[in-house]
C-alpha positions in Angstrom: 114.1 107.6 93.1 111.5 109.5 95.1 112.4 113.2 95.2 109.4 114.2 97.3 110.9 113.7 100.7 110.0 116.7 102.8 112.2 119.6 103.7 109.8 122.3 105.0 110.3 124.7 107.9 107.0 123.8 109.6 108.8 122.6 112.7 110.0 126.2 113.3 106.5 127.7 113.4 105.1 128.9 116.7 101.8 128.3 118.3 98.9 130.8 118.3 95.3 131.4 119.4 92.5 129.0 118.7 91.0 131.3 116.1 94.2 131.5 114.0 94.8 127.8 114.5 91.6 127.0 112.8 92.2 129.5 110.1 95.6 128.2 109.3 94.5 124.6 109.4 91.5 125.1 107.2 93.6 127.1 104.7 96.3 124.4 104.7 93.8 121.6 103.9 92.2 123.8 101.2 95.5 124.5 99.5 96.5 120.8 99.8 93.3 119.8 98.2 93.9 122.1 95.3 97.4 120.8 94.9 96.1 117.2 94.9 93.5 118.0 92.2 96.2 119.7 90.0 98.6 116.8 90.5 96.0 114.2 89.6 94.8 116.0 86.5 98.3 116.7 85.1 99.4 113.1 85.8 96.3 111.7 83.9 96.6 114.1 81.0 100.3 113.4 80.4 99.7 109.6 80.8 96.8 109.3 78.4 97.2 112.1 75.8 99.6 110.7 73.2 101.0 114.1 72.1 102.0 114.9 75.7 103.2 111.4 76.5 105.6 111.6 73.6 107.2 114.6 75.3 108.2 112.3 78.2 109.0 109.1 76.3 111.0 108.8 73.1 111.9 105.8 71.0 115.3 104.2 71.6 117.6 102.1 69.4 116.2 98.9 70.8 112.7 99.5 69.5 111.3 100.5 72.9 111.0 103.8 74.7 113.2 105.7 77.1 112.7 108.8 79.2 113.3 112.1 77.4 115.3 115.0 78.7 112.0 116.6 79.8 111.2 113.5 81.8 114.3 113.8 83.8 113.7 117.5 84.4 110.2 116.9 85.8 111.5 114.0 87.9 114.0 116.2 89.8 112.5 119.6 89.5 110.0 119.1 92.3 112.8 118.8 94.8 114.1 122.2 93.7 110.6 123.7 94.1 110.4 122.4 97.7 113.8 123.7 98.6 113.0 127.1 97.1 109.8 127.4 99.1 111.4 126.1 102.3 114.4 128.5 102.3 112.7 131.4 100.5 109.5 131.6 102.6 110.6 134.9 104.3 111.8 136.5 101.0 108.9 135.4 98.8 105.7 137.4 98.6 102.4 135.5 99.2 101.4 135.5 95.5 104.9 134.2 94.5 104.8 131.5 97.2 101.3 130.4 96.1 102.4 130.4 92.4 105.4 128.3 93.2 103.3 125.9 95.2 100.8 125.6 92.3 103.6 125.1 89.7 105.2 122.5 91.9 102.0 120.5 92.2 101.5 120.5 88.4 105.1 119.5 87.6 105.0 116.9 90.3 101.8 115.5 88.6 103.6 115.3 85.3 106.4 113.2 86.9 103.7 111.0 88.5 102.3 110.1 85.0 105.0 107.4 84.9 103.2 105.4 87.5 100.5 104.8 84.9 103.1 103.1 82.7 104.3 100.9 85.5 101.2 99.9 87.5 97.7 98.8 86.6 95.1 101.5 86.8 93.0 99.4 89.1 95.7 99.0 91.7 96.6 102.7 91.5 92.9 103.6 92.2 92.7 101.2 95.1 96.0 102.3 96.7 95.0 106.0 96.3 91.7 105.4 98.1 93.5 103.4 100.8 96.0 106.2 101.2 93.2 108.8 101.5 91.4 106.7 104.2 94.6 106.2 106.2 95.6 109.9 105.8 92.1 111.1 106.9 92.2 108.7 110.0 95.6 110.0 111.1 94.7 113.6 110.4 91.7 113.2 112.7 93.9 111.6 115.3 96.4 114.4 115.1 93.7 117.0 115.5 91.8 115.4 118.3 94.5 113.9 120.5 95.5 115.6 123.7 98.9 114.0 123.7 101.8 116.1 122.7 103.3 114.5 119.6 106.5 116.6 119.6 108.8 113.8 120.8 107.2 111.3 118.3 107.7 113.9 115.5 111.4 114.2 116.4 111.9 110.4 116.2 110.0 110.2 112.9 112.2 112.9 111.4 115.3 110.9 112.3 113.7 107.9 110.7 112.9 110.0 107.6 116.6 110.9 107.3 117.4 107.2 107.6 115.2 106.1 104.8 116.5 108.9 102.6 120.1 107.6 103.1 118.9 104.0 102.7 117.2 105.0 99.4 120.3 106.6 98.1 122.3 103.5 98.9 119.8 101.2 97.3 119.8 103.4 94.2 123.2 101.7 93.5 122.6 98.3 95.2 119.2 97.8 93.5 118.1 95.3 96.2 114.4 94.3 96.1 114.6 93.2 99.7 116.0 96.5 100.9 113.4 98.3 98.8 110.6 96.3 100.5 111.9 97.1 103.9 112.3 100.8 103.1 108.7 100.9 101.8 107.4 99.4 105.0 109.3 101.8 107.2 108.3 104.7 104.9 104.6 103.9 105.4 105.1 103.8 109.2 107.0 107.1 109.2 104.6 109.1 107.0 101.5 107.7 108.8 102.9 109.0 112.0 104.1 112.3 110.4 100.5 113.0 109.2 99.2 113.0 112.8 102.2 115.0 114.0 101.9 117.6 111.2 98.2 118.2 111.7 98.7 118.8 115.4 101.6 121.1 114.6 99.6 123.1 112.1 96.8 123.3 114.5 99.1 125.1 116.9 100.6 127.4 114.3 99.9 131.0 113.7 100.4 134.6 114.8 98.4 136.9 116.9 96.8 138.4 113.7 94.9 135.4 112.4 94.5 136.9 108.9 98.0 138.3 108.4 100.2 137.7 105.4 102.5 135.6 107.5 99.7 133.3 108.7 98.6 132.9 105.1 102.2 131.9 104.2 102.2 129.4 107.0 99.0 127.9 105.6 100.7 127.4 102.3 103.7 125.8 103.9 101.4 123.7 106.0 99.7 122.6 102.8 103.0 121.7 101.3 103.9 119.5 104.3 100.5 117.7 104.3 100.8 117.2 100.6 104.2 115.6 100.9 102.9 113.4 103.7 100.1 112.2 101.5 102.2 111.8 98.4 105.0 109.8 100.1 102.5 107.6 101.9 100.8 106.9 98.6 104.1 106.1 96.8 105.3 103.7 99.5 102.0 101.9 99.6 102.0 101.7 95.8 105.5 100.1 95.9 104.2 97.5 98.4 100.7 96.7 97.0 100.6 98.1 93.5 100.1 95.6 90.7 102.8 96.1 88.1 102.1 95.7 84.4 
């Protein structure tokens, strides 16, 4: 089950001046880029270094392999990190918030190492590049559009809640058809959310463009963009990824 559905307080942030808008947006993309690098490296290392892979997969009684206790921990731990950052942003200092975000991106990467056991490396590479292109296109659209995307964002958040509920139901039903439909809707929702979130971050900040609070907002903005990219990638991979 995908535990990377977003729960960040970015919708509560207020608009600011153009100077702090640009500062927050640039910082958000910088932190997001760092998180993506850490996630990718940790996923590859745990997928291709046998000593580390053995920590996630252990032999079972049927002669195959099964997820270890650590594997289940790294699968569900990212959700706890996101919740901690979302609800603890006002209590956490900036270094603690950054450290939590970095740790989250690494642990999330470890959980992503499992996709290398399920999908062909070629299809992972192609879907990743496709996701990057689509994400960049929607980010540019969100930054340049003069249209207020607030109403669209509200509808997309309702849709997001819907696919979370549908995913929980399908966890027990195990319906391939329902999984396919959820994936299509997921791609649509996170494509739209990318444009909405970029526009929202563009309008975020405080009067002091280099304050601690604005730096916190940049980290939370990075978390939101990171989750948009990750979920878009996972849904596209479920639709177009070539399984082994």
